[in-house]
C-alpha positions in Angstrom: 17.0 -11.5 -0.5 15.1 -15.2 0.6 12.0 -14.5 2.5 10.9 -16.7 5.7 8.0 -16.8 7.5 8.8 -18.1 10.5 11.7 -20.5 11.7 10.1 -24.2 10.7 12.5 -26.0 8.7 12.1 -25.0 5.0 10.9 -27.7 2.5 13.2 -28.3 -0.5 10.3 -27.2 -2.6 9.8 -23.9 -0.6 13.1 -23.5 -1.1 13.0 -23.8 -4.7 10.5 -21.4 -5.2 12.0 -18.9 -3.0 15.5 -19.5 -5.5 13.0 -18.9 -8.5 11.7 -15.6 -7.4 14.7 -14.3 -6.4 16.5 -15.2 -10.0 13.4 -13.1 -11.3 13.9 -10.4 -9.0 10.7 -10.7 -7.5 10.8 -8.1 -4.2 10.8 -9.4 -0.6 7.1 -8.3 -0.1 6.1 -10.2 -3.1 7.8 -13.2 -2.1 6.2 -13.4 1.1 2.7 -13.3 -0.2 3.3 -15.5 -2.6 4.4 -18.3 0.4 1.7 -17.3 2.3 -1.1 -18.3 -0.3 1.1 -21.4 -1.6 1.0 -22.3 2.4 -3.5 -21.6 2.1 -3.1 -24.1 -0.7 -1.0 -26.8 1.1 -3.0 -26.0 4.1 -6.5 -26.4 2.2 -5.3 -29.9 0.9 -3.5 -31.8 3.8 -0.7 -32.4 1.9 2.3 -31.0 -0.2 1.2 -28.5 -3.2 2.9 -30.3 -5.6 0.5 -33.3 -5.4 -2.4 -31.0 -6.1 -4.6 -31.9 -9.2 -7.0 -29.4 -11.5 -9.9 -30.5 -9.6 -7.8 -29.8 -6.3 -7.1 -26.4 -7.9 -11.3 -26.2 -8.6 -12.1 -27.0 -5.2 -9.7 -24.7 -3.2 -11.2 -21.5 -6.0 -14.3 -22.7 -5.5 -14.1 -22.8 -1.6 -12.3 -18.9 -1.5 -15.3 -18.1 -3.3 -18.0 -19.3 -0.9 -16.0 -17.9 1.7 -16.5 -14.6 0.8 -12.7 -14.5 0.3 -12.0 -11.0 -1.9 -11.3 -10.7 -5.6 -7.7 -9.3 -5.0 -6.9 -12.0 -2.6 -8.2 -14.8 -4.9 -6.2 -13.1 -7.7 -3.0 -12.6 -5.6 -2.9 -16.5 -4.8 -3.6 -17.0 -8.6 -0.7 -15.0 -9.2 1.3 -16.8 -6.8 -0.3 -20.2 -7.6 0.8 -19.7 -11.6 4.6 -19.0 -10.4 4.5 -21.8 -8.5 2.8 -24.3 -11.1 4.6 -22.8 -14.2 8.2 -21.7 -13.4 9.2 -24.2 -10.3 7.1 -27.1 -11.0 6.8 -26.8 -14.9 3.3 -28.1 -14.5 2.0 -25.3 -17.0 -1.4 -27.4 -17.6 -1.9 -26.9 -14.1 -1.4 -23.1 -14.2 -4.5 -23.0 -17.0 -6.8 -24.4 -14.0 -6.6 -21.1 -12.2 -9.6 -18.4 -12.7 -8.7 -14.9 -12.3 -12.0 -13.0 -10.5 -13.3 -9.9 -11.7 -12.2 -7.4 -9.3 -14.3 -4.0 -9.4 -12.1 -1.3 -7.9 -13.7 0.2 -4.5 -13.4 4.1 -4.1 -10.9 4.8 -1.7 -11.7 6.4 1.7 -10.1 9.6 1.8 -10.2 12.1 4.9 -10.9 15.7 4.6 -7.3 18.0 5.5 -8.6 18.9 9.3 -9.3 15.1 9.8 -5.9 14.0 8.7 -4.5 17.2 11.1 -6.4 15.5 13.6 -5.0 12.2 13.1 -1.2 13.5 13.0 -2.2 15.6 16.3 -3.7 12.2 17.8 -0.8 10.1 17.4 0.6 8.7 20.6 4.1 9.5 20.1 6.7 12.3 18.0 7.9 8.8 16.0 4.1 7.9 15.0 3.3 11.7 14.4 6.6 11.4 11.9 5.5 7.9 10.2 2.1 8.7 9.8 3.8 12.6 8.4 5.5 10.6 5.9 2.6 8.6 4.4 0.6 11.5 4.6 3.4 14.1 3.4 5.2 12.6 0.8 2.1 9.5 -0.2 4.0 6.5 0.5 2.6 3.3 0.7 3.2 1.8 4.5 6.0 -1.0 3.8 7.7 2.3 2.0 7.6 3.9 5.6 8.5 1.1 7.6 11.5 0.6 5.4 13.1 4.1 4.7 16.4 4.4 6.4 17.8 7.4 8.1 19.7 8.2 4.4 16.7 8.1 2.4 16.4 11.6 3.9 17.7 14.2 1.6 17.4 17.5 3.1 19.6 19.0 0.1 17.3 18.2 -2.6 14.3 18.2 0.0 13.5 14.7 -1.4 12.9 11.4 0.3 14.4 8.6 -1.4 12.1 5.3 -2.3 14.6 1.8 -2.7 12.9 -0.9 -4.2 9.4 -0.1 -3.9 6.7 -1.6 -5.3 7.5 -3.5 -8.2 11.1 -3.5 -7.1 11.1 -0.3 -8.5 13.2 2.9 -6.9 11.8 6.7 -6.9 12.1 9.7 -5.3 9.0 11.2 -3.5 8.5 14.9 -2.2 10.1 16.5 1.0 8.3 19.2 2.1 9.6 22.2 4.7 6.8 21.5 7.3 7.8 17.4 7.2 11.7 18.0 7.0 10.6 19.7 10.8 9.0 17.0 11.9 11.5 14.4 11.0 14.0 16.3 12.4 11.9 16.9 15.6 11.8 12.8 15.9 15.4 12.6 14.9 16.5 14.6 18.1 14.0 12.7 20.4 15.3 9.3 19.1 18.6 10.4 18.9 18.0 11.8 22.8 16.9 7.9 23.5 19.2 5.9 21.6 16.9 4.4 19.4 17.9 6.4 16.4 21.6 5.2 14.8 22.9 7.0 11.6 22.5 4.9 8.4 20.0 2.8 10.6 16.4 2.5 10.2 14.3 5.7 10.1 11.6 4.0 12.3 13.2 1.3 14.3 10.7 -1.7 15.6 11.5 -2.6 19.3 15.0 -4.2 18.4 16.3 -0.8 16.4 18.5 -3.2 14.0 14.5 -3.9 12.9 12.2 -1.7 10.9 8.9 -1.0 12.7 5.9 -3.2 11.3 3.5 -2.6 9.2 1.0 -4.2 12.0 2.5 -1.5 14.4 1.6 1.5 11.6 -1.7 0.2 11.1 -2.0 0.3 15.2 -0.9 3.7 15.2 -3.5 4.8 13.0 -6.5 2.9 14.0 -5.5 4.2 17.6 -4.9 7.8 16.5 -8.5 7.6 15.0 -10.1 6.4 17.7 -8.4 9.3 19.8 -9.5 12.0 17.3 -13.0 10.8 17.0 -12.9 9.9 13.1 -15.3 7.5 12.2 -14.3 6.4 9.1 -12.4 2.9 8.4 -8.9 4.5 8.5 -5.9 2.8 7.9 -1.9 4.3 6.7 -3.2 3.8 3.2 -5.3 6.2 4.0 -3.0 8.4 3.9 -1.7 7.8 1.0 -5.0 8.2 -0.6 -5.7 11.3 1.1 -2.5 12.9 -0.3 -3.5 12.3 -3.9 -6.8 13.9 -3.8 -5.5 17.0 -1.9 -2.7 17.3 -4.4 -5.5 16.5 -7.1 -7.4 19.6 -5.1 -4.6 22.0 -5.3 -5.0 21.6 -9.2 -1.4 19.3 -9.1 -1.2 17.6 -12.7 -2.5 14.3 -12.3 0.8 13.1 -14.2 3.0 14.8 -11.8 0.9 12.7 -8.7 1.3 9.5 -10.6 5.4 9.9 -10.3 4.6 10.8 -6.8 2.7 7.7 -6.0 5.3 5.6 -8.3 2.0 4.2 -10.3 3.0 2.2 -13.2 -0.2 3.8 -15.4 -2.0 6.9 -15.1 -5.6 5.1 -14.9 -4.7 3.7 -11.5 -4.3 7.7 -10.4 -7.6 9.0 -12.5 -9.3 6.9 -9.4 -8.7 9.9 -7.5 -10.5 12.1 -9.8 -13.6 10.3 -8.2 -13.8 11.1 -4.8 -12.1 14.4 -5.2 -14.8 17.0 -4.0 -13.1 19.7 -5.8 -13.5 18.0 -9.2 -17.2 16.9 -8.4 -18.1 21.0 -6.8 -16.4 22.2 -10.2 -19.3 20.7 -12.2 -22.7 22.6 -13.1 -25.5 20.3 -12.9 -28.1 20.2 -15.2 -30.3 21.2 -12.9 -28.7 24.4 -12.0 -28.7 25.4 -15.6 -32.4 24.8 -16.0 -33.4 26.7 -13.0 -31.8 30.0 -14.4 -33.0 29.6 -17.7 -36.9 29.1 -16.0 -35.4 32.4 -13.9 -34.5 34.1 -17.2 -30.8 33.9 -15.8 -29.8 31.9 -19.1 -31.0 33.2 -22.9 -32.6 30.3 -24.2 -30.6 28.5 -26.6 
């Protein structure tokens, strides 16, 4: 699948890079990200990226750091430009000039169960209630929610099929009876207004032949949070974080959560142990033991 950022004529270099990405099985979202990073380098240089020198790349990365660009964005640019210079341009010498920066992961923002309920209740329409319900009830990424098809909902096996998720992987996500009922409410409403068609997008955009945009879903979450009076900084991914954390607090095995989220590495899922209130509250602090000992409630060892 070829990804286009706009309708401007595609340069031979960009077309070659897109063909290289297709042949190596890079997903549509990765293709889009890589093209965007290459365009940023070209804008910085003021000339085609294939004319870049080692010093140009050094200056570009220094500019990113001085401008306060997040480490994850810098490292995303490194991946994109390494692909360009190593695979498409066969300039491995320039690829080695790109430096990965240290990325200290931040603890994810998580809603309480009550806040998640308030957010869904405040969604502007049944369509957005259903979409945000899928993000929270099945732990899907925002791009996965946006690209669901009607046929991906398997009510017989109570599963949601995710095709070409992150890393181009397929997986099954959970489908609870409550989420299924919410989706059926949206199905009836969508069919009534002619926006849902058999085998089409589960959450169509303004044109029913296109899926809803991730931008629309971000806006829907932020508007719902404002209506609900939630002051935390939220996004569709906050619902995914909350899904994982709430499962962990229900004592669901972390390896099961890993599978449901589609994480390749267990350590990625283990991050949620740091925000789980039940995990934190389950630990008896040393001061509690000390005070109990002083009061004679615990025999001295």
